[in-house]
gemmi code that builds the backbone of each chain (N, CA, C; Angstrom):
import gemmi

chains = {
    "A": [
        ("ASP", (0.906, -1.132, 0.004), (0.031, -0.082, 0.074), (0.817, 1.277, 0.015)),
        ("THR", (0.923, 2.035, -1.110), (1.609, 3.162, -1.296), (0.861, 4.335, -1.303)),
        ("GLU", (-0.415, 4.383, -0.665), (-1.200, 5.352, -0.692), (-1.158, 6.341, 0.497)),
        ("VAL", (-1.624, 7.701, 0.257), (-1.839, 8.570, 1.268), (-3.244, 8.970, 1.050)),
        ("THR", (-4.135, 8.751, 1.965), (-5.476, 9.128, 1.772), (-5.978, 10.361, 2.565)),
        ("GLN", (-6.634, 11.295, 1.767), (-6.902, 12.500, 2.337), (-8.538, 12.613, 2.221)),
        ("THR", (-9.083, 13.088, 3.410), (-10.589, 13.468, 3.344), (-10.855, 14.686, 4.138)),
        ("PRO", (-11.712, 15.418, 3.687), (-12.665, 15.206, 2.391), (-11.922, 15.612, 1.154)),
        ("LYS", (-12.346, 15.310, 0.020), (-11.685, 15.760, -1.177), (-12.212, 17.178, -1.570)),
        ("HIS", (-13.374, 17.722, -0.912), (-13.695, 18.947, -1.313), (-14.281, 19.609, 0.100)),
        ("LEU", (-14.097, 20.773, 0.437), (-14.624, 21.345, 1.466), (-14.947, 22.866, 1.260)),
        ("VAL", (-16.173, 23.119, 1.519), (-16.613, 24.608, 1.527), (-16.896, 25.083, 3.025)),
        ("MET", (-16.369, 26.128, 3.566), (-16.623, 26.559, 4.831), (-16.560, 27.998, 4.951)),
        ("GLY", (-17.544, 28.288, 6.002), (-17.547, 29.797, 6.301), (-16.426, 30.255, 7.115)),
        ("MET", (-16.393, 31.513, 7.240), (-15.203, 32.097, 8.016), (-15.295, 31.871, 9.474)),
        ("THR", (-16.521, 31.533, 9.925), (-16.745, 31.406, 11.408), (-16.629, 29.923, 11.760)),
        ("ASN", (-16.603, 29.097, 10.637), (-16.798, 27.625, 10.855), (-15.525, 27.143, 11.511)),
        ("LYS", (-15.473, 25.834, 12.097), (-14.496, 25.022, 12.460), (-14.665, 23.628, 11.773)),
        ("LYS", (-13.472, 23.320, 10.945), (-13.439, 22.252, 10.258), (-12.218, 21.464, 10.390)),
        ("SER", (-12.072, 20.172, 10.056), (-10.822, 19.415, 10.066), (-10.628, 18.807, 8.729)),
        ("LEU", (-9.265, 18.685, 8.325), (-8.839, 17.937, 7.103), (-8.149, 16.616, 7.924)),
        ("LYS", (-8.293, 15.577, 7.145), (-7.701, 14.345, 7.653), (-6.706, 13.605, 6.704)),
        ("CYS", (-5.603, 13.146, 7.209), (-4.919, 12.382, 6.147), (-4.330, 11.102, 6.798)),
        ("GLU", (-4.194, 9.974, 6.054), (-3.935, 8.632, 6.669), (-3.071, 7.986, 5.703)),
        ("GLN", (-2.007, 7.324, 6.308), (-1.059, 6.487, 5.505), (-0.682, 5.288, 6.354)),
        ("HIS", (-0.698, 4.066, 5.499), (-0.140, 2.825, 6.235), (1.077, 2.237, 5.580)),
        ("MET", (2.045, 3.128, 5.434), (3.354, 2.774, 4.875), (4.278, 2.722, 5.751)),
        ("GLY", (4.099, 2.993, 6.966), (5.032, 2.864, 8.121), (5.874, 4.138, 8.361)),
        ("HIS", (5.431, 5.206, 7.560), (6.368, 6.416, 7.561), (6.113, 7.193, 8.668)),
        ("ARG", (7.179, 7.676, 9.196), (7.309, 8.313, 10.508), (7.427, 9.791, 10.398)),
        ("ALA", (7.431, 10.460, 9.097), (7.410, 11.921, 8.961), (6.145, 12.246, 7.974)),
        ("MET", (5.419, 13.186, 8.511), (4.269, 13.489, 7.633), (4.198, 15.000, 7.607)),
        ("TYR", (3.620, 15.370, 6.373), (3.800, 16.896, 6.036), (2.402, 17.414, 5.577)),
        ("TRP", (2.276, 18.667, 5.874), (1.113, 19.496, 5.211), (1.682, 20.562, 4.422)),
        ("TYR", (1.061, 20.658, 3.033), (1.570, 21.602, 2.067), (0.192, 22.413, 1.678)),
        ("LYS", (0.550, 23.579, 1.468), (-0.622, 24.520, 0.725), (-0.419, 24.781, -0.532)),
        ("GLN", (-1.185, 24.794, -1.669), (-0.958, 24.993, -2.847), (-2.101, 25.725, -3.503)),
        ("LYS", (-1.701, 27.089, -3.877), (-2.585, 28.012, -4.425), (-2.578, 27.522, -6.108)),
        ("ALA", (-3.405, 28.084, -6.640), (-3.645, 27.854, -8.126), (-2.353, 28.248, -8.973)),
        ("LYS", (-1.914, 27.459, -9.743), (-0.766, 27.817, -10.704), (0.471, 28.174, -9.823)),
        ("LYS", (0.584, 27.776, -8.431), (1.708, 27.927, -7.778), (2.246, 26.684, -7.420)),
        ("PRO", (3.604, 26.461, -6.938), (3.957, 25.350, -6.306), (3.594, 25.002, -4.801)),
        ("PRO", (3.651, 23.878, -4.556), (3.163, 23.537, -2.986), (4.156, 24.191, -2.029)),
        ("GLU", (3.578, 24.881, -0.982), (4.354, 25.524, 0.237), (4.301, 24.740, 1.312)),
        ("LEU", (5.491, 24.315, 2.068), (5.428, 23.589, 3.275), (4.704, 24.579, 4.433)),
        ("MET", (3.782, 23.817, 5.111), (3.339, 24.380, 6.217), (3.903, 23.832, 7.449)),
        ("PHE", (3.668, 22.453, 7.546), (4.031, 21.832, 8.977), (4.692, 20.384, 8.490)),
        ("VAL", (5.808, 19.960, 9.535), (6.330, 18.587, 9.198), (6.232, 18.162, 10.865)),
        ("TYR", (5.715, 16.956, 10.718), (5.812, 15.910, 12.030), (6.733, 14.844, 11.760)),
        ("SER", (7.524, 14.583, 12.726), (8.502, 13.522, 12.845), (8.307, 12.594, 14.162)),
        ("TYR", (8.022, 11.590, 13.769), (7.735, 10.499, 15.137), (6.656, 11.188, 15.917)),
        ("GLU", (5.530, 11.628, 15.212), (4.500, 12.380, 15.981), (4.727, 13.488, 16.717)),
        ("LYS", (5.880, 14.073, 16.535), (6.188, 15.396, 17.109), (6.183, 16.445, 16.131)),
        ("LEU", (5.789, 17.561, 16.300), (5.814, 18.642, 15.446), (7.319, 19.291, 15.449)),
        ("SER", (7.924, 19.112, 14.129), (9.341, 19.474, 14.143), (9.644, 20.767, 13.264)),
        ("ILE", (8.648, 20.957, 12.260), (8.751, 22.283, 11.525), (7.484, 22.838, 11.381)),
        ("ASN", (7.411, 24.358, 11.901), (6.180, 25.154, 11.556), (6.831, 26.220, 10.677)),
        ("GLU", (6.282, 26.409, 9.432), (6.745, 27.573, 8.548), (5.917, 28.953, 9.063)),
        ("SER", (5.932, 29.096, 10.220), (5.356, 30.400, 10.509), (4.026, 30.568, 10.070)),
        ("VAL", (3.185, 29.376, 10.264), (1.704, 29.397, 9.907), (0.890, 30.055, 10.682)),
        ("PRO", (-0.144, 30.842, 10.364), (-0.920, 31.421, 11.315), (-1.528, 30.355, 12.278)),
        ("SER", (-2.104, 30.868, 13.373), (-2.656, 29.967, 14.392), (-3.969, 29.402, 14.073)),
        ("ARG", (-4.588, 30.022, 12.970), (-6.001, 29.533, 12.603), (-5.802, 28.130, 11.968)),
        ("PHE", (-4.654, 27.721, 11.733), (-4.221, 26.256, 11.206), (-3.676, 25.583, 12.369)),
        ("SER", (-4.330, 24.517, 12.743), (-3.716, 23.758, 13.937), (-3.612, 22.528, 13.597)),
        ("PRO", (-2.252, 21.965, 13.489), (-2.047, 20.612, 13.041), (-2.045, 19.564, 14.265)),
        ("GLU", (-2.337, 18.407, 13.932), (-2.424, 17.410, 15.168), (-1.851, 15.957, 14.419)),
        ("CYS", (-1.140, 15.250, 15.253), (-0.699, 13.964, 14.764), (-0.896, 13.012, 15.909)),
        ("PRO", (-2.232, 12.199, 15.842), (-2.672, 11.604, 17.009), (-1.879, 10.189, 17.062)),
        ("ASN", (-1.367, 9.724, 15.961), (-0.673, 8.497, 15.866), (0.210, 8.367, 14.788)),
        ("SER", (0.869, 7.391, 14.495), (2.029, 7.388, 13.270), (1.254, 7.303, 11.892)),
        ("SER", (-0.080, 7.004, 11.951), (-0.507, 6.842, 10.552), (-1.422, 8.044, 10.308)),
        ("LEU", (-1.787, 8.907, 11.224), (-2.935, 9.809, 11.066), (-2.141, 11.332, 11.113)),
        ("LEU", (-2.802, 12.195, 10.466), (-2.422, 13.554, 10.475), (-3.686, 14.433, 10.168)),
        ("ASN", (-3.764, 15.316, 11.152), (-5.133, 16.222, 11.049), (-4.670, 17.649, 10.864)),
        ("LEU", (-5.456, 18.322, 10.361), (-5.371, 19.993, 9.993), (-6.480, 20.499, 10.541)),
        ("HIS", (-6.495, 21.181, 11.768), (-7.848, 21.840, 12.220), (-7.883, 23.238, 11.778)),
        ("LEU", (-9.087, 23.812, 11.294), (-9.246, 24.864, 10.683), (-10.109, 25.747, 11.521)),
        ("HIS", (-9.828, 27.076, 11.739), (-11.067, 27.802, 12.630), (-10.635, 29.367, 12.128)),
        ("ALA", (-11.929, 30.050, 11.852), (-11.679, 31.468, 11.523), (-10.666, 31.781, 10.564)),
        ("LEU", (-11.078, 30.986, 9.301), (-10.300, 31.133, 7.974), (-10.554, 32.512, 7.358)),
        ("GLN", (-9.866, 32.660, 6.411), (-10.042, 33.894, 5.669), (-10.249, 33.357, 4.096)),
        ("PRO", (-10.939, 34.233, 3.399), (-10.926, 33.754, 1.786), (-9.674, 33.515, 1.269)),
        ("GLU", (-8.720, 34.017, 1.546), (-7.442, 33.875, 1.069), (-6.743, 32.574, 1.471)),
        ("ASP", (-7.257, 31.703, 2.242), (-6.964, 30.650, 2.674), (-7.388, 29.673, 1.625)),
        ("SER", (-8.222, 29.986, 0.680), (-8.820, 28.914, -0.175), (-7.592, 28.397, -0.967)),
        ("ALA", (-7.517, 27.039, -1.086), (-6.284, 26.575, -1.749), (-6.506, 25.052, -1.808)),
        ("LEU", (-5.531, 24.194, -2.444), (-5.492, 22.892, -2.398), (-4.510, 22.505, -1.068)),
        ("TYR", (-4.914, 21.716, -0.196), (-4.074, 21.268, 1.024), (-3.754, 19.816, 0.767)),
        ("LEU", (-2.489, 19.820, 0.630), (-1.637, 18.413, 0.284), (-1.089, 17.788, 1.490)),
        ("CYS", (-1.284, 16.557, 1.801), (-0.657, 15.922, 2.861), (0.213, 14.983, 2.175)),
        ("ALA", (1.501, 14.760, 2.885), (2.601, 13.852, 2.351), (3.162, 12.980, 3.476)),
        ("SER", (3.773, 12.023, 3.209), (4.632, 11.212, 4.113), (5.882, 10.790, 3.600)),
        ("SER", (6.866, 10.505, 4.533), (8.009, 9.958, 4.037), (8.782, 9.316, 5.120)),
        ("LEU", (9.946, 8.496, 4.710), (10.683, 8.054, 5.782), (11.303, 9.156, 6.474)),
        ("PRO", (11.524, 9.204, 7.899), (11.969, 10.462, 8.628), (13.275, 10.672, 8.371)),
        ("LYS", (14.092, 9.775, 8.001), (15.579, 10.064, 7.923), (16.240, 10.040, 6.469)),
        ("GLY", (17.132, 10.791, 6.203), (17.710, 10.766, 4.914), (17.087, 12.100, 3.917)),
        ("GLU", (18.047, 12.623, 3.314), (17.570, 13.778, 2.365), (17.109, 12.971, 1.117)),
        ("ASN", (17.386, 11.923, 0.776), (17.293, 11.312, -0.449), (15.903, 10.558, -0.417)),
        ("THR", (15.136, 10.696, 0.546), (13.889, 9.831, 0.513), (12.754, 10.797, 0.014)),
        ("GLU", (12.009, 10.124, -1.016), (11.000, 10.814, -1.560), (9.747, 10.994, -0.725)),
        ("ALA", (8.972, 12.067, -0.826), (7.659, 12.196, -0.303), (6.539, 11.610, -0.976)),
        ("PHE", (5.614, 10.987, -0.432), (4.402, 10.309, -1.159), (3.223, 11.327, -0.794)),
        ("PHE", (2.600, 11.744, -1.700), (1.492, 12.904, -1.605), (0.155, 12.288, -1.766)),
        ("GLY", (-0.731, 12.810, -1.044), (-2.179, 12.248, -1.245), (-2.949, 13.360, -2.349)),
        ("GLN", (-4.031, 12.910, -2.606), (-4.807, 13.738, -3.627), (-5.175, 15.103, -3.274)),
        ("GLY", (-5.057, 15.401, -1.959), (-5.348, 16.710, -1.717), (-6.854, 16.989, -1.192)),
        ("THR", (-7.200, 18.133, -0.546), (-8.426, 18.652, -0.232), (-8.612, 20.050, -0.761)),
        ("ARG", (-9.494, 20.221, -1.645), (-9.853, 21.690, -2.210), (-10.642, 22.402, -1.286)),
        ("LEU", (-10.029, 23.262, -0.687), (-10.832, 24.031, 0.395), (-11.189, 25.326, -0.189)),
        ("THR", (-12.412, 25.850, 0.085), (-13.018, 26.923, -0.304), (-13.536, 27.617, 0.862)),
        ("VAL", (-13.131, 28.803, 1.132), (-13.657, 29.721, 2.220), (-14.262, 30.796, 1.688)),
        ("VAL", (-15.658, 30.868, 2.290), (-16.631, 31.829, 1.691), (-17.094, 32.797, 2.987)),
    ],
    "B": [
        ("ALA", (20.031, 28.787, 2.071), (19.086, 27.493, 1.672), (19.053, 27.229, 0.259)),
        ("GLN", (18.860, 25.926, 0.072), (18.834, 25.557, -1.491), (17.646, 25.838, -2.234)),
        ("SER", (17.837, 26.017, -3.403), (16.652, 26.292, -4.304), (16.803, 25.595, -5.649)),
        ("VAL", (15.753, 25.587, -6.381), (15.793, 25.209, -7.771), (14.882, 26.242, -8.592)),
        ("THR", (15.475, 26.398, -9.714), (14.868, 27.342, -10.686), (14.492, 26.497, -11.926)),
        ("GLN", (13.075, 26.633, -12.313), (12.628, 25.837, -13.500), (12.585, 27.080, -14.595)),
        ("LEU", (13.290, 26.883, -15.723), (13.361, 27.831, -16.810), (12.042, 27.460, -17.825)),
        ("GLY", (11.137, 28.448, -17.893), (10.076, 28.174, -18.707), (8.894, 27.703, -17.822)),
        ("SER", (7.942, 28.675, -17.647), (6.625, 28.337, -16.901), (5.781, 27.387, -17.817)),
        ("HIS", (5.883, 27.550, -19.177), (4.868, 26.748, -20.072), (5.878, 26.305, -21.166)),
        ("VAL", (5.698, 25.095, -21.536), (6.218, 24.163, -22.590), (5.231, 23.520, -23.590)),
        ("SER", (5.310, 23.785, -24.723), (4.185, 23.217, -25.520), (4.938, 22.514, -26.537)),
        ("VAL", (4.618, 21.091, -26.825), (5.059, 20.170, -27.685), (4.213, 19.690, -28.536)),
        ("SER", (4.532, 18.996, -29.770), (3.635, 18.203, -30.528), (3.729, 16.768, -29.894)),
        ("GLU", (2.619, 15.954, -30.346), (2.546, 14.593, -29.811), (3.772, 13.898, -30.552)),
        ("GLY", (4.598, 13.152, -29.875), (5.667, 12.451, -30.545), (6.999, 13.141, -30.562)),
        ("ALA", (6.863, 14.466, -30.180), (8.268, 15.337, -30.149), (9.030, 15.200, -28.919)),
        ("LEU", (10.318, 15.540, -28.805), (11.081, 15.554, -27.506), (10.373, 16.347, -26.476)),
        ("VAL", (10.318, 15.888, -25.443), (10.060, 16.768, -24.299), (11.416, 17.219, -23.412)),
        ("LEU", (11.672, 18.373, -23.218), (12.911, 18.937, -22.475), (12.198, 19.964, -21.436)),
        ("LEU", (12.248, 19.660, -20.075), (11.836, 20.514, -19.062), (13.088, 20.837, -18.281)),
        ("ARG", (13.354, 22.237, -18.083), (14.625, 22.619, -17.418), (14.609, 22.732, -16.006)),
        ("CYS", (15.683, 22.474, -15.367), (15.674, 22.655, -13.744), (17.174, 22.986, -13.424)),
        ("ASN", (17.574, 24.003, -12.873), (18.906, 24.341, -12.256), (18.764, 24.494, -10.800)),
        ("TYR", (19.792, 24.082, -10.194), (19.837, 24.141, -8.750), (20.983, 24.915, -8.025)),
        ("SER", (20.758, 25.290, -7.006), (21.862, 26.177, -6.388), (22.182, 25.524, -5.004)),
        ("SER", (23.261, 25.085, -5.051), (23.611, 24.391, -3.918), (25.268, 24.168, -4.027)),
        ("SER", (25.729, 24.242, -2.645), (27.169, 24.194, -2.348), (27.732, 22.860, -2.173)),
        ("VAL", (26.712, 21.983, -1.997), (26.953, 20.508, -1.695), (26.156, 19.859, -2.456)),
        ("PRO", (26.457, 18.495, -2.736), (25.601, 17.744, -3.871), (24.271, 17.749, -3.157)),
        ("PRO", (23.263, 18.039, -4.251), (21.812, 18.129, -3.659), (21.257, 16.806, -4.068)),
        ("TYR", (19.836, 16.499, -3.411), (19.152, 15.596, -3.718), (17.989, 16.116, -4.471)),
        ("LEU", (17.924, 15.735, -5.613), (16.875, 16.278, -6.441), (15.798, 15.307, -6.952)),
        ("PHE", (14.525, 15.823, -7.133), (13.400, 15.113, -7.546), (12.717, 15.891, -8.564)),
        ("TRP", (11.858, 14.935, -9.500), (10.960, 15.627, -10.506), (9.557, 14.902, -10.022)),
        ("TYR", (8.658, 15.694, -9.831), (7.134, 15.451, -9.563), (6.417, 15.843, -10.716)),
        ("VAL", (5.136, 15.062, -11.017), (4.063, 15.368, -11.840), (2.782, 15.684, -11.103)),
        ("GLN", (2.182, 16.668, -11.634), (0.776, 16.831, -11.002), (-0.192, 17.031, -12.130)),
        ("TYR", (-1.315, 16.173, -12.262), (-2.214, 16.171, -13.210), (-3.345, 17.053, -12.608)),
        ("PRO", (-4.193, 17.641, -13.451), (-5.296, 18.516, -13.017), (-6.024, 18.047, -11.795)),
        ("ASN", (-6.150, 18.711, -10.651), (-7.107, 18.465, -9.636), (-6.651, 17.151, -8.981)),
        ("GLN", (-5.041, 16.867, -9.032), (-4.521, 15.664, -8.186), (-3.320, 16.195, -7.371)),
        ("GLY", (-3.011, 15.176, -6.717), (-1.689, 15.331, -5.782), (-0.458, 15.190, -6.656)),
        ("LEU", (0.791, 15.178, -6.124), (1.987, 14.926, -6.742), (2.387, 13.604, -6.841)),
        ("GLN", (2.899, 13.162, -8.016), (3.438, 11.885, -8.095), (4.931, 11.876, -8.607)),
        ("LEU", (5.744, 11.212, -7.639), (7.131, 11.133, -8.180), (7.478, 10.516, -9.526)),
        ("LEU", (8.118, 11.206, -10.152), (8.499, 10.794, -11.635), (10.129, 10.050, -11.548)),
        ("LEU", (10.991, 10.819, -10.722), (12.312, 10.354, -10.449), (13.032, 10.917, -9.487)),
        ("LYS", (14.133, 10.418, -9.078), (15.077, 11.092, -7.993), (16.383, 10.961, -8.234)),
        ("TYR", (17.139, 11.873, -7.973), (18.741, 11.729, -7.935), (19.174, 11.674, -6.750)),
        ("THR", (20.066, 10.428, -6.486), (20.665, 10.366, -5.040), (22.139, 10.272, -5.260)),
        ("SER", (22.798, 10.526, -6.132), (24.230, 10.500, -6.518), (24.733, 9.018, -6.859)),
        ("ALA", (23.848, 8.028, -6.941), (24.347, 6.766, -7.404), (24.634, 6.867, -8.914)),
        ("ALA", (23.955, 7.391, -9.595), (24.139, 7.576, -11.027), (23.724, 8.936, -11.542)),
        ("THR", (24.638, 9.518, -12.723), (24.122, 10.812, -13.093), (22.924, 10.874, -14.080)),
        ("LEU", (22.617, 9.639, -14.724), (21.626, 9.475, -15.586), (20.402, 8.649, -14.905)),
        ("VAL", (19.259, 9.332, -14.558), (18.240, 8.670, -13.698), (17.008, 8.260, -14.647)),
        ("LYS", (16.601, 7.276, -14.652), (15.317, 6.720, -15.331), (14.108, 6.819, -14.237)),
        ("GLY", (13.036, 7.237, -14.882), (11.758, 7.134, -13.955), (10.721, 6.579, -14.637)),
        ("ILE", (9.553, 6.965, -14.190), (8.399, 6.327, -14.786), (7.775, 6.944, -16.037)),
        ("ASN", (6.902, 6.133, -16.779), (6.330, 6.774, -17.965), (7.338, 7.214, -19.057)),
        ("GLY", (8.565, 6.722, -19.070), (9.383, 6.921, -20.027), (10.315, 8.193, -19.848)),
        ("PHE", (10.281, 8.842, -18.933), (11.009, 10.031, -18.446), (12.479, 9.671, -17.863)),
        ("GLU", (13.343, 10.501, -18.090), (14.773, 10.502, -17.489), (15.307, 11.845, -17.389)),
        ("ALA", (16.164, 11.854, -16.429), (16.867, 12.983, -16.163), (18.320, 12.922, -16.026)),
        ("GLU", (19.176, 13.905, -16.331), (20.606, 13.736, -16.245), (21.287, 14.970, -15.276)),
        ("PHE", (21.909, 14.357, -14.159), (22.523, 15.511, -13.387), (23.816, 15.773, -13.937)),
        ("LYS", (24.006, 17.172, -14.097), (25.173, 17.622, -14.705), (25.641, 18.633, -13.511)),
        ("LYS", (26.721, 18.464, -12.848), (27.347, 19.243, -11.779), (28.021, 20.398, -12.415)),
        ("SER", (28.515, 20.387, -13.672), (29.431, 21.301, -14.369), (28.332, 22.501, -14.777)),
        ("GLU", (26.869, 22.067, -14.876), (26.035, 23.091, -15.332), (24.925, 23.402, -14.215)),
        ("THR", (25.196, 22.852, -13.263), (24.135, 22.951, -11.979), (22.808, 22.385, -12.436)),
        ("SER", (22.525, 21.540, -13.274), (21.251, 21.329, -13.832), (20.936, 19.824, -13.679)),
        ("PHE", (19.591, 19.695, -13.867), (18.765, 18.364, -13.694), (17.665, 18.433, -14.519)),
        ("HIS", (17.867, 18.559, -15.985), (16.672, 18.520, -16.833), (16.082, 17.207, -17.060)),
        ("LEU", (14.789, 17.259, -17.188), (13.948, 16.175, -17.553), (13.511, 16.160, -19.066)),
        ("THR", (13.869, 14.801, -19.410), (13.574, 14.715, -20.888), (12.673, 13.420, -20.986)),
        ("LYS", (11.854, 13.373, -22.113), (11.178, 12.180, -22.903), (11.332, 12.129, -24.362)),
        ("PRO", (11.848, 11.103, -24.873), (11.983, 11.123, -26.348), (10.687, 11.423, -27.137)),
        ("SER", (9.624, 10.753, -26.743), (8.425, 11.138, -27.533), (7.289, 11.453, -26.606)),
        ("ALA", (6.703, 12.713, -26.839), (5.481, 13.138, -26.045), (4.197, 12.338, -26.278)),
        ("HIS", (3.488, 11.998, -25.345), (2.129, 11.371, -25.416), (1.135, 12.519, -24.845)),
        ("MET", (0.066, 12.347, -25.328), (-0.941, 13.358, -24.892), (-1.263, 13.250, -23.455)),
        ("SER", (-1.143, 12.060, -22.822), (-1.287, 11.893, -21.493), (-0.126, 12.390, -20.513)),
        ("ASP", (0.798, 12.882, -21.259), (1.950, 13.697, -20.375), (1.752, 15.090, -20.095)),
        ("ALA", (0.502, 15.753, -20.639), (0.128, 17.014, -20.406), (-0.171, 17.135, -18.893)),
        ("ALA", (0.516, 18.003, -18.234), (0.300, 18.015, -16.681), (1.275, 19.137, -16.308)),
        ("GLU", (1.555, 19.607, -15.085), (2.308, 20.483, -14.407), (3.597, 19.597, -13.744)),
        ("TYR", (4.720, 20.074, -14.097), (5.902, 19.293, -13.715), (6.719, 20.250, -12.829)),
        ("PHE", (7.016, 19.654, -11.483), (8.017, 20.323, -10.556), (9.320, 19.735, -10.243)),
        ("CYS", (10.259, 20.581, -10.270), (11.394, 20.055, -9.776), (11.682, 20.442, -8.378)),
        ("ALA", (12.216, 19.567, -7.528), (12.297, 19.785, -6.076), (13.757, 19.489, -5.575)),
        ("VAL", (14.054, 20.074, -4.410), (15.336, 19.810, -3.735), (15.023, 19.591, -2.313)),
        ("SER", (15.764, 18.536, -1.913), (15.634, 18.187, -0.443), (16.579, 18.963, 0.459)),
        ("GLU", (16.274, 19.521, 1.434), (17.147, 20.246, 2.386), (16.691, 20.105, 3.823)),
        ("TRP", (17.907, 20.428, 4.654), (17.684, 20.332, 5.951), (16.762, 21.606, 6.665)),
        ("GLY", (15.765, 21.268, 7.235), (14.946, 22.527, 7.613), (15.168, 22.815, 9.250)),
        ("GLY", (16.316, 22.326, 9.775), (16.666, 22.575, 10.948), (16.209, 21.494, 11.995)),
        ("SER", (15.330, 20.855, 11.685), (15.097, 19.600, 12.633), (14.484, 18.467, 11.795)),
        ("ASN", (14.431, 18.648, 10.367), (13.924, 17.581, 9.616), (14.191, 17.927, 8.114)),
        ("TYR", (14.299, 16.963, 7.354), (14.433, 17.228, 5.852), (13.093, 17.683, 5.479)),
        ("LYS", (13.060, 18.531, 4.339), (11.876, 19.050, 3.786), (12.104, 19.359, 2.135)),
        ("LEU", (11.084, 19.173, 1.416), (11.035, 19.385, -0.094), (10.669, 20.826, -0.393)),
        ("THR", (11.610, 21.576, -1.127), (11.352, 22.825, -1.599), (11.184, 22.749, -3.260)),
        ("PHE", (10.080, 23.180, -3.500), (9.751, 23.066, -5.056), (10.047, 24.336, -5.883)),
        ("GLY", (10.415, 23.961, -7.343), (10.420, 25.127, -8.253), (9.085, 25.518, -8.490)),
        ("LYS", (8.963, 26.596, -9.253), (7.818, 27.291, -9.596), (6.900, 26.312, -10.560)),
        ("GLY", (7.390, 25.285, -11.173), (6.581, 24.419, -12.094), (6.815, 24.817, -13.438)),
        ("THR", (6.508, 23.796, -14.353), (6.359, 23.911, -15.840), (5.120, 23.387, -16.311)),
        ("LEU", (4.180, 24.017, -16.924), (3.070, 23.422, -17.388), (3.413, 22.812, -19.040)),
        ("LEU", (3.328, 21.601, -19.007), (3.344, 21.015, -20.315), (2.193, 20.606, -20.999)),
        ("THR", (2.087, 21.304, -22.248), (0.920, 20.925, -23.101), (1.372, 20.053, -24.209)),
        ("VAL", (0.599, 19.073, -24.683), (1.062, 18.262, -25.804), (-0.126, 18.517, -26.830)),
        ("ASN", (0.228, 18.928, -28.222), (-0.616, 19.214, -29.056), (-0.868, 18.068, -30.119)),
        ("PRO", (-1.890, 17.723, -30.411), (-2.245, 16.559, -31.457), (-1.468, 16.789, -32.920)),
    ],
}
model = gemmi.Model(1)
for chain_id, residues in chains.items():
    chain = gemmi.Chain(chain_id)
    for i, (resn, *xyz) in enumerate(residues, 1):
        res = gemmi.Residue()
        res.name, res.seqid = resn, gemmi.SeqId(i, " ")
        for name, pos in zip(("N", "CA", "C"), xyz):
            atom = gemmi.Atom()
            atom.name, atom.element = name, gemmi.Element(name[0])
            atom.pos, atom.b_iso = gemmi.Position(*pos), 0.0
            res.add_atom(atom)
        chain.add_residue(res)
    model.add_chain(chain)
structure = gemmi.Structure()
structure.add_model(model)
structure.setup_entities()
């Protein structure tokens, strides 16, 4: 199984809503990532978890709150988002060590904030 | 910080023609480089990666890339384009982020294939 599964595929939320994005992998990877991708732009790293601990936060606003409850799951909790947060949110996983290990990406969640 | 530069935001080729997508890196040490493809409304899929074992790297779907240290380049090629190759292609470099490795992507090149 080389899949990273993200749910939901699409999400529309109001600026006062609270929602969560979910990511799951069963490849035994101990590093998991959240990326944000705006239209016609490359993915931009938001967070990295290594062995279920937050290791990198790329100065992401606190309205985005990541959580890694176990080695297979990664969540992104959303609260009080702005319309400019509308984007494709990609989850990825990889082996935690080694600069030459590739990341496996999920299909993404298309988020629209209204 | 390491970075990659993709020359040409849009490349258009005819079906059956050579595909050449350019990527140059800036690194003072041997970099670890990757090419990913993204089809519309999809996630990213790894095409190939350079890990210093060989300068010519073969990937999936007939793509290959050659690492040239003298030119600081890692260009992606395919001898004969197919309609299904139409997608966005990203070159990426792996770098140490202080506590973990992370991928940094180039701006991407949109490949269109004309019949």
